[in-house]
N, C-alpha and C positions, 0 to 999 in steps of 0.2 A: 486441817490444811489440805487443799486440793492437790492432786497429782502436778497438775500444772505448774503451782508453786513450788512443789518439790523441786520439780526439774530446774526452774529458775534459782532456786538457792543453791543446786548443785552447781550450777553453771558459774554462780556469783563466787564460790569457793576456788574456782579456777583463775589462777594468777595470770595477768597479762604483763609481761617484763620486757617486750620491746618497746622502743618508743613509736616507730611506725605503726605497730600494732594499734598502741593507743590512741593514736590520730585517727585509725580505720575504726575503731571502735566507738570513740567519739561521734565521728561522722554518721555511723549507724543511729546513735541517738538523735542526731538533727534528723535525718532521712525519715526515721519512723516515729517521731514524736508527735505531738498535736499539730505543731506548725513549725516550719522554718523558712523565715524570710528576712527582709531588711528590720523588721520588728525586734528579731531574735530568735531563740527558740522555746518551746515548751513541752515538757513530757510529762504527762500525767499516768501514775500506775497506782495499783492497790498495794504494790509490795514495797515497804519502805526501804529496803535493801536495796532495791533496783535503782530508787532515786538516788541514794546514798553513792552506787556505784558510779553514776553517771556525774554526779557532782566532783567526786574524785578524778574520774578520767579529765575533766574538763581542766581541773587544777593543776594536775599533770601537764596538761596542754599549754599552762600559763594564762588560762581563762575563768574568772571568777562567776560560779553561778550560785543562786540561793533554791532554798527548799522550803515549801509552804505546805501545811497540813492542812486539809480540808475536811470537814464533817460532813457526809451523805448518808441518807437513808439507810444505805447498804453497808456503810462502814467507813472508814477513812480512806481519803485520796491523797497521795503524796504529788506533789508538782515539782516537778526541777525546771527551772528556768535562768535563760541569760537574756536579760532584756536593757542591762546599762549600755549606752549607746557607744562607748569606748570599749565595751567588751565584745559588743555584737559586730562592730568592725574588725576587730582582732579575730573573732571566729569567723567571718565571711573570708576573711584573707588567708586564713589556715585553710579552710576548705574550698577555695578557689570559686565562689559564688559572691554574685553580686546582690542576692535577696530579692531582686527583681525578675527572675526569669519566670517566665510563664507557664512552665512545666518543669517540675524539678526532676533531674535525672542523676544516676550515680556515677561521679567520676571516677573511671578506673585506675586514674593516677595514684590514687589514694592507698592501693594495694601494692605494697612495696617486694612483699616475701608471700610464700603460701599461707603463714599464720595470721597475714593479716585479714585475708578470705576469713578464717576460722574466727577471728576477734570480729569482725563484721557482722558475720551471720548470728553468731551467738548473740551478740549484744542486739540484734535488730529481732532475734527471739524473746530476749528480755524485754524489749520496749513494746512488741506486738505481737507475740506470739500465744498459742495456746495448745494444750495437749489433753486430749481425752483419758481418762483413767481406763488402764488396759485391760481392766476388769469387766469393763462395759464395751469398748471399741477399740479400733487403733485408728487414730486421727491425730495430725499433727498440722496446726495451721499458722499464717502470718496474716495479718489483717492490716490493711492500709486503706484510706482515700485516694492515695495516687495512684493513677492508673499504670503510669510509665515506670515508676518505681518496683510496683509490683512484678511488671513485665520483666525487668531487668533481674530482680531477684531469683524470678522463676529460671531464667536463661544461668544463673551463677549456681543455682542449685542443679539443675540439669547438667551443667557442665562437670559438676562432682558426681555424677550418677546416682542421684537420691531420688530421680524420676518424680518431679512435681507435677500437680496440674493448677490450674487457676480458674475461679469463676467470680462472677459478679453476685454478691448477695447483699440485699437490703443497703445499697448504696456502699459498699464496701468490697474491694478486690481481696480476695481471698487466695493465697498459694497454700496447697495443701499436699500433703502424703497421706495415703490411706495403707500402704503395704507394710506390715510390722516390721520385715527384714530393711526396709529402706528408713523407716523411722529410728530402727536400732543403730543403723549406721551414722545417721545425721545427727542423733544424741551423742553418740560417742565422739563424733568429729567437733560436735560443740562444746565437749568436755563434761558430760553428763553420763559417763560410762555406768554408774549405779543405776540410773534410771533404764537405761538402754538392757542391762540384765534383769532389772524387773519385767521388762516387756518380754525378754526371751523366757524367761520363767513361767509367765502367765501364758504364753504362746504353747509352752510344751504342756501344761497344767490342761490347756484348752483343748489341743488335739487330742491327749491321752481321754479327757472327760467324753469328747464326742465319740470316740472310738469304742469307748466303754457303753455309752448309750446305745450306739448303732448295734453293738454286740447283744447287749439286752433286748433292745425291741426285737432283733432278728431271732434269739431266743424264746422269746414271749410268743412270738407270732407262730414259731414252729410247735411249742408246745401247745398253743390253741388249736392249731390244725391237727394235732396228735390226739389230743382231747376228745375233738369232735369228730374224728373217723372212730375213736374208740367207742364212742357213745351210739354213733350208727348201726356199728356191728352188734353192739349190746341190743340195741331195740330189733335189729333182724333176728338174733337167737331167740330173742324174747316171744316173736312172732310165730317162728316156727315150733318154739315150744308150744304154745299156745294152740297150736293146730295139729297137735301131734306128729309134726312133719321133720322131728329132728332126725329118727330113724331111717328115714328114707335118703339121708345124705351118705355119700360116702365115708369111709371109716375114716380116712384123713381130715375130712370137715367136720365129723361128729367129735373128734378128738380135740381138733380147734376149737371147737364151740365151748367144750366142758372146761380146755383151759382157760379161755377168755373169761367165762363166769366166776371160774375160781379165782383168777387173778384180773380183778376189771380195772384196777389202777397203773398196771405194770406195762413199761413202755413197749413197743413192739420188738426191738433187740432184745430185750431181757425177757420179753415172752418166747421169742424163737429158742432160746436156750432151754426152756424147761421140756422141751420135746426129747423123747428117747426114739431114734437118735435126733440131737437139734438140727433145726431147718435154718435155713438161711432168711434174713430180715425180708426179702424180696419175695422167697416162697410163700413165707406167711402172709405176706401183704396179698398176694395172689389168692390165697384160700379165704382171706377176709372177703374179697370181693365177688367171690363165688357163694359165699353165704349170704351176703347181701341179695345178688340175683336170684338165689333159691328163695329169699323171704319175698322179694318183690313179685315172683311168679305166683303167689299165693293171694295177692291182691286180686279181688274180683273185677274183673273187666266189664265196663259199660258196654253194651251192644248198640247198635243203632235202633233195635227195637225199643230196649229200655230207654235210650234217651229221648224217643219220640213219645213214649208212655209219660214220661215225666213233664 
C-alpha cells in the first residue's frame, strides 16, 4: 500500500459528527470528483473505502448514490455516482447549484463552522489528493481539471497558513505543498496525525543522516590531505638520504626526519608528542616544510645553456 493510500485510510477513520460538516464533506466530493453538473456527480477512486465514505456522506444528507466496481489493467476502480434525476435535483438544491454553471466555483456559505473547512479539505484530498512517500521526498498535491476550484482551494489553504503553490501540469491544475513542516500541519489538520508524525520522524532521520555524511566526507577529505602530506615528506626524506644530505640538516630537522621514518603512519598531532620535549603540531608542520624545501634544493636546475643544448 502506498503512503498516499495510508494517509487516506487514516483520514477515513476520522469521524464527522456535525450535520453541517457532513454537507461540507459531501460538497467536496461533488467539487473534486470526475464531474458535477445537471447530470449528477461521479467520483472515481482506487480506494474502495473512499467510495463507501462518499456514499455514506450522501446518505446522511438524504441523497441516494450507488457504487460500481470497474476492472482496469492497473486494478479495480470504484465509481460512486448520483445520477437518478430526482436525487440529482435534491443534491443540486442542497448545494445551491443549477448544474448548468459555465464555471464551477466553491460556495463559501457551506462552511458554517471551522470544522466544516477541515471536513471539506480532508474530503477533497480523499477525492483528488496524492502524497509522496517521505522516504523519497516531501510533496502533497491536489489535482483538478477545474481552474477556478483549484484557485479557490489554494486560497483556502493559504488562509490557514499551509503555504500552497499552484501549477498547470498536463492539463491538470495542481495545488501542491513541498515544505515538510507545512505538510505535517496540513495532515494533522485533515485528521492524519499519524502520517504527520511519520514525516516528522523521517525528517529528523534525514537531517541526522545528512549531518553524518557531511562530517564523514569532511573527515575523509582531511585524512586524504594528511596522508598526501605525509607521503610528500617521506619522499623528501628519501631524496635527502639518497644524496647523503641528511647530516647537513639542522639537529631539529634530522630528529624530525628520523621520527617520521620511524612512525610513517602516525598523524601529525601524535607524532609531535614523540619529541622530547614535545613540540606543537604547527611547529612540527613547519619543520616538515623545511625538510621538503631542503629536498627541493637538491633537484638539478636546468640552465639556459642546457636547455639550448637539448
